[in-house]
MDAnalysis code that builds the backbone (N, CA, C; Angstrom):
import MDAnalysis as mda
import numpy as np

u = mda.Universe.empty(156, n_residues=52, atom_resindex=np.repeat(np.arange(52), 3), trajectory=True)
u.add_TopologyAttr("name", ["N", "CA", "C"] * 52)
u.add_TopologyAttr("resid", np.arange(1, 53))
u.add_TopologyAttr("resname", ["MET", "GLU", "ILE", "ASP", "THR", "ARG", "THR", "TYR", "GLY", "VAL", "VAL", "ARG", "SER", "LEU", "ALA", "LEU", "ARG", "SER", "PRO", "ARG", "PHE", "GLY", "ARG", "CYS", "GLY", "ALA", "ALA", "TRP", "ALA", "GLU", "PRO", "SER", "PRO", "ASP", "GLY", "GLN", "LYS", "VAL", "TYR", "VAL", "ALA", "CYS", "VAL", "GLU", "ALA", "ASP", "ARG", "ILE", "TYR", "GLU", "VAL", "ASP"])
u.atoms.positions = np.array([
    [-2.865, 11.463, -10.513],
    [-3.044, 12.648, -11.281],
    [-1.665, 13.223, -11.584],
    [-1.472, 13.607, -12.817],
    [-0.223, 14.249, -13.223],
    [-0.496, 15.737, -13.420],
    [0.328, 16.572, -12.789],
    [0.154, 18.024, -12.831],
    [1.300, 18.658, -13.619],
    [0.975, 19.590, -14.504],
    [1.984, 20.378, -15.209],
    [2.510, 21.424, -14.231],
    [3.798, 21.376, -13.927],
    [4.356, 22.268, -12.907],
    [4.470, 23.716, -13.375],
    [4.364, 23.970, -14.658],
    [4.389, 25.352, -15.149],
    [3.013, 26.002, -15.072],
    [1.961, 25.231, -15.393],
    [0.611, 25.809, -15.443],
    [-0.260, 25.367, -14.271],
    [0.199, 24.375, -13.525],
    [-0.573, 23.764, -12.437],
    [-1.880, 23.139, -12.929],
    [-1.925, 22.809, -14.211],
    [-3.093, 22.150, -14.780],
    [-2.933, 20.640, -14.747],
    [-4.050, 19.940, -14.741],
    [-4.038, 18.477, -14.767],
    [-3.706, 18.021, -16.182],
    [-2.664, 17.212, -16.311],
    [-2.245, 16.689, -17.602],
    [-2.987, 15.389, -17.902],
    [-3.054, 14.512, -16.906],
    [-3.778, 13.240, -17.052],
    [-4.075, 12.688, -15.670],
    [-5.029, 11.765, -15.632],
    [-5.384, 11.144, -14.354],
    [-5.756, 9.687, -14.589],
    [-5.751, 8.928, -13.531],
    [-6.078, 7.507, -13.577],
    [-7.192, 7.249, -12.578],
    [-8.320, 6.778, -13.065],
    [-9.448, 6.480, -12.183],
    [-9.338, 5.037, -11.695],
    [-9.207, 4.857, -10.400],
    [-9.181, 3.520, -9.809],
    [-10.561, 3.218, -9.253],
    [-11.029, 2.019, -9.502],
    [-12.357, 1.623, -9.030],
    [-12.263, 0.276, -8.320],
    [-13.082, 0.135, -7.322],
    [-13.198, -1.122, -6.604],
    [-14.521, -1.762, -7.007],
    [-14.529, -3.047, -7.378],
    [-15.779, -3.697, -7.756],
    [-16.832, -3.634, -6.645],
    [-16.392, -3.647, -5.424],
    [-17.326, -3.678, -4.296],
    [-17.762, -2.280, -3.843],
    [-16.841, -1.308, -3.905],
    [-17.122, 0.009, -3.337],
    [-17.203, 1.131, -4.363],
    [-16.975, 0.842, -5.628],
    [-17.004, 1.904, -6.632],
    [-15.708, 2.692, -6.642],
    [-15.818, 3.993, -6.435],
    [-14.635, 4.861, -6.463],
    [-13.598, 4.461, -5.426],
    [-12.374, 4.801, -5.738],
    [-11.263, 4.447, -4.859],
    [-11.140, 5.396, -3.673],
    [-11.253, 6.695, -3.877],
    [-11.017, 7.653, -2.794],
    [-9.570, 7.610, -2.346],
    [-8.665, 7.746, -3.313],
    [-7.230, 7.639, -3.027],
    [-6.799, 8.655, -1.983],
    [-6.095, 8.172, -0.974],
    [-5.633, 9.030, 0.111],
    [-4.123, 9.230, 0.071],
    [-3.404, 8.320, -0.550],
    [-1.943, 8.389, -0.542],
    [-1.400, 7.585, -1.707],
    [-0.301, 8.023, -2.275],
    [0.388, 7.274, -3.322],
    [1.875, 7.275, -3.003],
    [2.493, 6.121, -3.157],
    [3.917, 5.970, -2.821],
    [4.600, 5.165, -3.927],
    [5.669, 5.685, -4.533],
    [6.377, 4.909, -5.554],
    [7.167, 3.764, -4.920],
    [7.319, 2.683, -5.683],
    [8.155, 1.574, -5.221],
    [9.610, 2.032, -5.232],
    [10.487, 1.342, -4.499],
    [11.898, 1.735, -4.457],
    [12.568, 1.795, -5.835],
    [12.139, 0.928, -6.763],
    [12.755, 0.938, -8.095],
    [12.057, 1.895, -9.067],
    [10.979, 2.547, -8.630],
    [10.276, 3.517, -9.460],
    [9.402, 2.923, -10.546],
    [9.215, 1.611, -10.548],
    [8.442, 0.951, -11.591],
    [6.947, 0.898, -11.300],
    [6.574, 1.007, -10.032],
    [5.167, 0.892, -9.637],
    [4.831, 1.973, -8.628],
    [3.548, 2.202, -8.462],
    [3.059, 3.132, -7.443],
    [2.022, 2.388, -6.615],
    [2.116, 2.511, -5.313],
    [1.142, 1.912, -4.410],
    [0.172, 3.006, -3.976],
    [-1.127, 2.739, -4.133],
    [-2.159, 3.733, -3.849],
    [-3.064, 3.214, -2.744],
    [-3.173, 3.981, -1.670],
    [-4.070, 3.633, -0.566],
    [-5.454, 4.191, -0.870],
    [-6.451, 3.317, -0.891],
    [-7.830, 3.712, -1.182],
    [-8.666, 3.560, 0.081],
    [-9.014, 4.679, 0.681],
    [-9.701, 4.643, 1.971],
    [-11.118, 4.098, 1.876],
    [-11.836, 4.401, 0.798],
    [-13.217, 3.931, 0.677],
    [-13.297, 2.426, 0.454],
    [-12.271, 1.858, -0.174],
    [-12.260, 0.425, -0.451],
    [-11.462, -0.350, 0.588],
    [-10.776, 0.354, 1.497],
    [-9.942, -0.278, 2.520],
    [-8.931, -1.235, 1.885],
    [-8.278, -0.750, 0.826],
    [-7.325, -1.567, 0.083],
    [-6.136, -0.725, -0.355],
    [-5.064, -1.413, -0.736],
    [-3.915, -0.769, -1.363],
    [-3.771, -1.381, -2.753],
    [-3.721, -0.523, -3.762],
    [-3.591, -0.966, -5.143],
    [-2.167, -0.751, -5.621],
    [-1.693, -1.678, -6.458],
    [-0.382, -1.572, -7.087],
    [-0.616, -1.200, -8.549],
    [-0.073, -0.064, -8.970],
    [-0.255, 0.420, -10.337],
    [1.095, 0.399, -11.029],
    [1.134, -0.222, -12.221],
    [2.404, -0.222, -12.961],
    [2.294, 0.597, -14.220],
])
């Protein structure tokens, strides 16, 4: 989710889905060291997704 820091409104979001579990239930997001990707921990799917 991207938040506008002036209005605190949601600018855009990305819905991650697991074929087996449906919704992701993202618990944590961490950028890669080079800033090109984000790793998202999905607790409901027991997986980590790489988003570019």
